[in-house]
N, C-alpha and C positions, 0 to 999 in steps of 0.2 A: 504493500500500500504506500509506504514512504517513497519507494523508488518511483512508483507511478506518479505521486504528487510532485516529486522533484522534477520529473520529466515535463509535467504540465506547467510548472513554474518556469522552467527553462524555455518552453515553447512560448509562454506569454511574454517573457523578457525579450526573446528573439523577435516576436511579432511587434512589440512596442518599439524596439530599436528600428526595425524595418519601417514602421509607421512614421517615425521621426525623419528617416531618410527620404521617404516618399513625400512627407510634408515639405521639407526644404526644397526638394526637386520641383514640386508644384508651386511653392511660394515664389521661386525664381521665375518660373513661367508665368505665374499670376501677374507679377509686376510688368512683364513684357506685354501681356494681354491688356492689363488695365491702362497702360500708357498708350494704347493704340489711338490712331486717328482714322477716320473714314478715308478711303482711297479709291482710285478708279483704275481698273485694269483694261488694257486695250488688246484686241486680237483681230487680225485681218484674215478674211476668207475671200480671196479673189477681190471683187469690187465691194465687198461688204466689210464694214468695220463694226466690231462689237465693243461698246464701252460699258463696263459694269462697275457701278459704284456701290460699295458695301463697307462693312467694318471688320469682318473676319473672313477666313478662307472657307466659306460655306460651299457645299457641292452644287448649290444653285448657280455658281459661276460656270460650272461645266455644262449645265443645262443651257445657259446662254450661248455657250460655244456650239452646242448641238443646233440651236436655232440659227446661229450665224452660218454654220456649214450648210444647213438646209436652205437658208435664204440665198446663198450663192447659187445652189442648184436651181432654185426657183427663178432667179433672175436670168439664168442661162436659158431656161425653158421659155421665158417670156421675152427673150432676146433684148434684155436691158443690160447695157454695159457701163452705164454711169455709176457713180459712187452712191452707196446707201449706208447710212449710219443707224445702228440699232443701239439705242440708249436705254440701259436698264438701271433704274434707280431702286435699289434693294431696300425695302422697308423691313429690316431684319429684327428690330426691337419690338415691333408691334404689327399685328395683323390688321390691315386696312382693306377697304374695298379696292380691288385692282382698278387702275386708271390708265388710259392710253391716249396718246396724242400723235397726230401726224402733221408734219409741216415741211417746208422747204427752206433750208438755210445752211448756216455753217455749223459743222460738227466739231466741237472741242477746238483743237489746234489747226484743223484744216482751213485753208483759205478759200476753198471752193464750196459753192452752194451745192447742196445735195438733198435727197430725200432723207428725212429723219423720222424714225418711228421711236417714240419715247414711251416707256412703260414704267409705272410706279406700283410696286406690289411686293408682297412677301414671297409669293410663288409665281413663276412665269410659266405660261402654257404654250406648248409648241404649236399646236394647230391654230390657236387664236393668233399667235404672233405671225404665222405664215399668211393668214387672211389679211392682217393689217398691211403686211409687206406687199402682198399681191395688189391690194386696193391702191396703195401708194404708187406702185409702178404703173398701173393702168390709168391713173388719174392725176398725173403730175401737173398738167396745165390747170386743172380745176383747183388743185391744192394751192398753187401759186396765187391764183386770183382770190380765193375765198378764205385763206388763213387769217386769223386775227389773234389778239392776245386773250387768253382765257386764264381764269384763276382756278386753283385746285388746292386741296389740303393733303400734305404728306403726313407722316406720323406725328409731327409736332407743330408745323407752321403752315400758314397760307402762303402759297407760292404762285408764280405766273409763268406761262410759256406760250409760245405761238402754237396754234393748232387750227385745223378745220373744225367744223361743228362736231362736238363729242357725241351727239346723238347718232350721227352717221356712223361713227366708229363703233358705238355700242350695238347698232343693228347688224354689223358684220358678223357678230357671234351667231346669229340665227340663220345665216346663209349656209347652204351645203358646201362641202369642199368642191372646188373646181377639179377638172381632170388633171391640171398641172400640179395642184397641191397633193392630190391622191398619188400621183406618180412620185413626187418628191418624198412623201412619207414612206415609200418602200425602201428608201436608202437606210443602210446601217451607218451609224455615226459612233466611232470609238472614242472613249475617254482620252482626252489629251493628258500629257504629263505622267502617264503610267510607264514604268520601266519594263523592259523585256523580261518576261518570266513571272511578273507579279500577277496576283489575282486582279482582274480588271473588269470592265463592263463595256457594253455598247448599247446605244439607244436604238430601238426599232419598233415602229408602229405603236408608239405610246408607252412602251415598257423599257425599263432598264434591265438588261440581261447580264447578270454577273457570271463570269466564267473563269475556269482554271484551264491550264493547258497540260495535256499528257505528254509523254515522251516523244510523240510524233508531231507535237505542236498543234494537235487538234484542239479546238475550243470546246470545252464541256460546260454547258450552261448549268449552273447549280442553283440559281435563285433568280426569280423575276419579280421586280418591284415597280410600283407606279411612280414612286418618288424616292429620292435619296437626300437626306439632310446633311450627312457627313460620311466621308469614306476615308478610313484611317488604316494605312498599310504599315504593318510592323513585321518586317522579314517576310516569311512565307504566309503570314496570317493577315487578315483584314477584319476590321470592325465596320459593319455597314449599318449606319443609323438611317432607318427609313422615315423616322419622325424625330422630333426633338427629345423623345423619351422612350424610344424602343429601338433595339438593335439586334443584329445577327452577328455571330462570329463564324468566320470561315477559315479553316486551315488548309493550305494547299497540299502539303505532303506530311503524313498521309492525309488524304482528303477527309475532312469532317465539317459538318455544318450544324450549328447550334439551333436550338429552338428560338423562337422570338422572345427576347427578354424585355421586361418592362422596368424602367427606372421609376420608382415610386415618388409621389408628391412632386411632380416635375412638369405639369402641364404648361406652365408659362415660361419655361426655361428657353432662352434664346441665344446663349453663348455656344461656342464650339467646345468640344471635350478634349481634355489632355489625357492621353493613355500612355503608360510606360510598362514594359515587361519587367517583372520583379523576380524572375527565376523560373526556368522551365516554361510551362505554358500557363503561368499565372500573371495576371495583369492588374494594375491599379488604374482606376478611372477616377479622375478628379472632378468633383461637382462643386463649382465655385459658389453657386447660389445657396446651396445647403451647407457649405463648409464641411463637407464630409468626403471620405474616400471610399469608393466601392471596389470590391475585388471580384474579378472574374477568373474562374478556374476551368480550363478546357477539359481536364481529365474527367470530371463528372458533370460538365456543363452547368456549373453552379454560379450564381451571382449573389454575393454578399452585399446587401444594400448599404450597410454602415459598418466599417471595420472597427471603429471605436466601441460601438455597442457589442459587437461580436467578442471583442477582447474582454469587456467588462463582465460578460456572461461566462467566461471561462472559470 
């Protein structure tokens, strides 16, 4: 009995020491995150420029790149060779009613006037975006004549922008997809910035297809999702958050896929997660809002919601 108790004490001491190390690691990263400023990323797809403004490295950025890639294909089908700017204003701290604007003018640092499709939202939709782009391409002259200054509210302030009548834009949602959009939606678009051999995904027909590769480099789709909040690669493993409080764990070799895990009391969380491997296939997940550390263990597919409480109960 004494030997057993001493082992338990040693385990608790070890875990508390480990918890301190994890705390300092996340504290360092916390200050980097807290000191952040909103920024804008730019990516070019042929004649299409994507400008994405946000505060953190959400996977929604990659969805904007999907839209940019498909927009290039759509402009080719419509034989439109002039510049197009897709301006995504990411309302990442607060869910608001999505808003869209179409006008003709200068895009960021560009000196040339061009079609600009501006969207303000927490989540951006591929098909809806393509309808906006198609309308803009087919109605450039009308846009130039009829655009005016309109006011709108983002997550915090009232702002203004040029746009055509927003009622026209809203009505586009109810139109069926054109044959050109249907053809473009058949394209596969792979995630940018993934390294060779990593678990990755491609977008196709409204779904994110997460895949691994076998020895023959064949893609094996292991999970299909409607959306991805965050995609965290750690060696051969990846944490795929489909929402701000649910995730899957996928290990490439040997292949294993977890059940869908729920992070409790987290409905309004809007930050990105920091995850670090703490030995073997154990991972610490930092939750800034709750001030707690979660532990995920691959061996038994177990998520400990609060490491502090777990140690107190030992």
